[in-house]
C-alpha positions in Angstrom: 24.7 29.0 0.3 24.3 25.5 -0.6 25.3 24.1 -4.0 21.6 23.8 -5.8 21.5 27.8 -5.4 24.5 28.6 -6.2 23.6 26.1 -9.2 19.9 28.4 -9.3 22.1 31.7 -10.0 24.5 31.0 -12.4 21.6 29.3 -14.5 19.1 32.2 -13.8 22.0 35.1 -13.6 19.8 36.0 -10.8 21.7 37.3 -7.1 19.3 35.1 -4.6 18.9 36.7 -1.4 19.8 34.2 1.8 16.8 33.7 4.4 15.9 31.3 7.2 15.5 27.8 6.1 13.1 25.8 7.9 9.4 24.0 7.4 6.7 26.0 6.7 4.0 23.1 6.8 4.4 23.5 10.7 2.9 27.5 10.2 0.4 26.7 7.5 -1.2 23.2 9.3 -4.9 24.7 6.9 -3.2 23.9 4.3 -3.1 20.0 4.9 -6.7 18.9 4.8 -8.6 20.5 1.9 -12.6 20.6 2.7 -14.8 21.8 -0.5 -18.1 21.5 0.3 -19.7 25.7 0.3 -22.8 24.7 0.2 -26.2 22.9 2.0 -24.5 19.4 1.4 -26.4 17.3 3.4 -30.2 18.8 2.6 -30.2 16.4 -0.4 -30.6 12.8 0.4 -26.9 10.9 -1.3 -28.5 7.4 0.3 -32.0 5.3 -1.7 -33.8 5.0 1.5 -34.0 8.4 3.2 -33.2 8.6 7.0 -33.8 11.1 9.2 -31.6 10.3 12.2 -28.7 8.5 13.2 -27.5 4.5 12.0 -26.6 2.1 14.3 -23.8 -0.5 11.8 -22.5 -2.0 15.0 -25.1 -5.5 14.0 -23.7 -5.7 10.6 -20.3 -5.2 11.0 -19.9 -8.1 13.8 -21.2 -9.6 10.1 -18.6 -9.6 8.2 -16.1 -9.4 11.0 -16.3 -13.6 9.7 -15.7 -13.1 6.0 -12.3 -12.2 3.7 -12.1 -7.6 4.4 -12.8 -6.1 1.6 -10.3 -3.1 2.2 -7.4 -5.0 0.8 -5.2 -1.6 0.3 -4.7 1.6 1.3 -2.9 4.7 -0.3 -1.6 7.5 2.3 0.2 11.1 0.4 1.7 13.6 2.3 4.6 16.3 2.2 6.9 18.9 3.5 7.4 21.9 2.8 10.3 24.1 2.9 11.5 27.8 2.3 14.6 28.3 0.9 15.6 30.8 -0.3 14.9 34.0 -1.5 15.3 35.2 -5.5 14.4 39.1 -6.3 13.3 39.1 -9.8 12.0 43.1 -11.1 11.1 45.0 -7.9 9.0 41.5 -6.3 10.9 39.2 -3.4 9.9 35.9 -4.4 10.8 32.7 -2.6 11.8 29.5 -3.7 10.4 26.4 -1.7 11.1 22.6 -2.2 9.1 19.8 -1.2 9.9 16.0 -0.4 6.7 14.3 -1.9 5.6 11.1 -1.4 2.6 8.7 -2.3 2.5 4.9 -1.1 -0.1 2.6 -1.2 0.2 -0.6 1.3 -1.1 -4.1 1.0 -3.2 -7.1 2.8 -2.2 -10.5 2.4 -3.2 -12.9 4.4 -3.8 -10.1 8.0 -0.8 -9.2 7.7 0.4 -5.4 5.6 3.6 -5.0 3.7 4.4 -2.2 1.3 3.1 -2.2 -2.4 3.8 0.3 -3.8 5.8 4.0 -3.7 6.6 7.4 -5.4 8.4 9.4 -3.5 9.8 13.2 -5.2 11.6 16.1 -4.3 10.3 19.3 -6.5 11.4 22.6 -6.4 8.1 25.4 -6.6 9.9 28.5 -8.7 7.5 31.6 -10.2 6.5 32.3 -13.3 7.8 34.6 -13.7 11.4 33.7 -13.5 10.9 32.4 -17.0 12.2 36.6 -18.8 10.7 35.2 -21.9 6.8 33.9 -20.4 4.7 31.9 -22.5 1.6 29.6 -21.8 1.4 25.8 -20.4 3.6 23.6 -22.8 6.5 27.5 -22.8 6.5 26.4 -19.2 6.5 23.2 -19.2 9.6 23.4 -21.7 11.3 26.1 -19.5 10.7 23.7 -16.2 12.4 20.5 -18.3 15.0 22.3 -18.8 16.3 24.9 -15.8 15.7 21.1 -14.1 18.4 19.1 -16.3 20.4 22.5 -16.2 20.0 21.8 -12.7 20.7 18.4 -11.8 24.3 18.5 -13.6 25.1 21.8 -12.4 25.2 20.1 -8.8 25.2 16.5 -7.5 24.0 17.4 -3.3 20.5 16.3 -4.3 18.7 15.0 -7.3 15.9 17.7 -8.4 13.1 15.5 -9.4 10.5 18.1 -10.9 10.7 21.8 -12.0 6.8 23.6 -10.9 5.6 27.4 -11.5 3.6 29.5 -8.7 1.9 32.6 -10.1 3.3 35.5 -9.5 -0.2 37.0 -8.9 -2.0 38.1 -5.7 -5.2 37.7 -4.8 -6.0 39.7 -1.9 -5.3 37.7 1.6 -2.3 35.6 -0.7 1.3 35.4 -0.4 4.1 33.8 -2.5 5.1 30.8 0.5 1.3 29.8 0.4 1.0 29.5 -3.4 3.9 27.7 -4.0 3.0 25.4 -1.0 -0.8 25.0 -2.8 1.7 24.0 -5.7 2.6 21.4 -4.7 -0.1 19.3 -2.8 -1.0 20.1 -6.2 1.6 18.0 -7.9 1.0 15.1 -4.4 -2.5 15.3 -5.6 -1.9 14.0 -9.0 0.9 11.7 -8.4 -1.9 10.3 -5.9 -4.7 10.2 -8.7 -1.6 8.8 -11.3 -1.2 6.0 -8.1 -4.6 5.2 -8.6 -4.4 4.3 -12.3 -0.9 2.5 -11.9 -3.3 -0.1 -9.3 -6.0 -0.7 -12.2 -3.8 -1.2 -14.5 -2.0 -3.3 -12.4 -4.9 -5.2 -11.3 -4.2 -4.7 -7.6 -7.1 -3.1 -7.7 -10.3 -5.2 -7.8 -13.8 -5.7 -7.0 -12.4 -8.3 -4.8 -9.0 -5.5 -3.1 -10.6 -2.3 -2.2 -8.5 0.8 -0.8 -8.8 3.9 1.8 -7.6 7.1 1.1 -6.7 8.8 3.6 -7.8 12.5 2.9 -10.7 13.6 1.3 -11.6 12.7 -2.7 -12.6 16.4 -3.0 -9.4 17.7 -5.6 -10.7 20.5 -6.6 -11.6 21.1 -10.7 -8.5 20.4 -13.0 -8.7 23.1 -15.7 -5.5 21.9 -17.8 -8.6 19.7 -20.2 -4.6 18.2 -22.0 -3.9 16.6 -18.5 -4.3 12.7 -18.6 -5.2 12.5 -15.2 -8.3 14.3 -14.8 -11.5 13.1 -13.0 -13.4 12.9 -16.8 -10.5 10.4 -18.2 -10.4 8.4 -15.0 -13.2 8.6 -13.2 -13.3 5.0 -13.6 -10.8 4.2 -11.3 -12.6 5.2 -8.3 -15.2 2.9 -8.2 -13.9 0.5 -5.3 -11.7 3.4 -3.7 -13.0 4.9 -0.3 -11.8 8.4 1.1 -11.9 8.3 4.7 -10.7 11.8 6.6 -9.6 12.3 10.0 -9.6 15.5 10.2 -13.2 17.5 8.7 -14.7 21.3 9.1 -17.9 20.4 10.4 -19.8 23.5 10.7 -19.2 23.6 6.3 -22.4 20.8 7.0 -25.7 21.7 6.3 -28.6 21.1 6.5 -31.4 23.0 5.2 -31.9 26.8 5.7 -28.2 26.9 6.2 -28.4 25.3 9.5 -24.5 23.5 10.5 -24.8 20.2 10.7 -22.3 20.2 12.9 -24.6 19.1 16.4 -26.1 15.8 14.8 -22.8 14.6 13.3 -21.1 15.5 17.6 -23.9 13.6 18.7 -22.9 10.3 16.5 -23.1 7.3 19.3 -19.9 4.6 18.3 -20.6 2.4 15.5 -22.8 4.8 13.6 -23.3 7.3 11.4 -25.2 10.0 10.1 -28.0 9.9 6.4 -25.6 10.0 3.7 -26.0 13.4 1.4 -24.8 14.0 -1.9 -22.7 16.9 -3.1 -22.5 19.0 -6.3 -20.2 21.0 -6.8 -18.8 22.5 -10.3 -14.9 23.2 -7.9 -14.4 19.5 -8.4 -13.7 17.3 -11.2 -15.8 14.4 -9.9 -19.5 15.7 -11.0 -20.9 14.1 -8.1 -20.2 12.5 -4.1 -21.9 10.9 -1.7 -20.8 11.8 1.7 -21.7 10.2 5.5 -20.2 11.0 9.1 -19.2 7.3 11.2 -17.9 7.3 14.4 -15.4 4.9 15.1 -15.5 5.2 19.2 -17.5 5.9 21.6 -17.3 9.9 22.6 -14.7 9.7 25.4 -11.5 8.4 24.4 -11.7 11.2 22.6 -10.5 15.4 23.4 -13.0 16.4 22.1 -16.7 16.2 20.5 -15.3 14.7 16.5 -12.3 13.4 18.1 -13.3 9.4 16.9 -15.4 10.3 13.6 -14.5 10.1 10.4 -15.3 11.8 7.2 -16.0 9.1 4.7 -16.8 10.0 1.0 -17.2 7.5 -2.6 -18.4 9.0 -5.5 -20.3 8.9 -7.7 -20.2 7.2 -11.3 -23.3 5.9 -12.2 -25.8 7.8 -14.3 -28.1 5.5 -11.5 -26.2 6.7 -8.3 -25.9 10.9 -9.6 -29.7 10.8 -9.5 -30.7 8.5 -6.6 -27.3 8.4 -4.6 -26.1 5.0 -3.2 -27.6 2.0 -2.5 -27.8 1.8 1.5 -27.1 -0.7 1.7 -23.6 -0.3 0.2 -23.3 2.4 2.6 -23.8 0.5 5.8 -21.3 -2.5 3.9 -18.9 0.1 3.7 -18.8 1.9 7.1 -19.3 -2.3 8.9 -15.9 -2.6 7.2 -14.9 0.9 8.3 -15.3 -0.2 11.8 -13.8 -2.9 11.5 -10.2 -1.7 10.9 -10.8 0.3 13.8 -8.7 -1.6 15.6 -5.7 -2.2 17.2 -5.1 0.8 17.6 -1.9 3.2 17.5 -2.1 5.0 20.5 0.4 7.0 22.2 2.4 6.8 18.7 -0.4 9.8 17.1 -2.8 12.4 19.0 -5.3 11.7 16.5 -5.2 8.4 17.2 -9.1 7.7 18.0 -9.9 8.6 14.4 -7.0 6.4 12.6 -7.8 3.1 11.0 -4.7 0.8 11.5 -3.9 0.1 8.4 -4.0 3.9 7.3 -1.5 4.7 10.4 0.8 1.8 9.0 0.3 3.5 5.5 1.0 7.4 6.6 4.2 6.2 8.7 6.1 3.8 5.6 6.3 7.0 4.0 7.7 9.4 6.6 9.7 7.0 6.8 11.5 7.9 3.3 11.4 11.2 4.9 14.8 12.7 5.1 15.5 14.9 8.2 15.2 19.2 8.5 17.9 20.2 9.1 19.7 17.4 6.3 17.7 18.2 4.0 17.1 22.2 3.4 21.2 22.2 4.1 21.4 20.2 1.3 20.7 23.4 -1.1 
């Protein structure tokens, strides 16, 4: 066993079972993307003009080519999770899961995309039952901080930045490995929000420098009211942020009478967008989103009907937006700006090239370049 495992045994007084150390993400691809749409969200208008069908944006995109790009910041958050060891507690056996978590931002200046900000942490997800005294969130946070300090003093093979608890209570069809991975995902999401806040505080994210966030903005609602990055506290930070998802479940987009909108999305032609819809849910920290789909390139260039299509999200900030949606001209302009980011392509370097925006691809590559190799990382423990 590695230094971290031995130190964990010494501190907790619990003997751990050696296990096959492996990357869990290869087994749990469904956890990589979250799509919270659980209602007929495309049935409610999300823009000022009601369009009945697809809208061609190619001429608007062409007009914008002569202007300075609005998107100058690109954010990507990613994580890799690894099963390290099993720890028996009472009659149960719990996995200890390690994660490499990175959140990076690249900035475009004078037609060059360069690194701007980076957060990269190594975290350990452990069961809450490891704390023999139990307690609430504050007690658990204090226990994790104490355990973290002792672990880093007992071993020097790897610097662990944080320890987080996952619940030892299971519901139907849940397992402990998935719960640990989900907690590391939440850790990454918190740091994405913190990164946006940092950009605003440094006045890097402004009205003249919009940000593309790789993936959905539909974060699950944070229950902890003391969280300084709860959406109600930082919602204004997302005024100039657009979420762009390369992958999505089209069957979750519902029209009236609970009919699937997948056909409408799949039939989009190059440079066309769907009407913007409004999506609201109590599960989300933001009260409302404008959501639409945009085809970046011709269908024949992809591997299926949804290759080349991205899901676009914008938080509705003002009361007027929450009631009437975004101005249709803003939806058109955002779509045009995204179309102008589609080239060059990363064909041959990423199988998802048809759905990639090149500056986002560069940011993703920048963050992933900081990862340690799988075998090297798991053997540190």
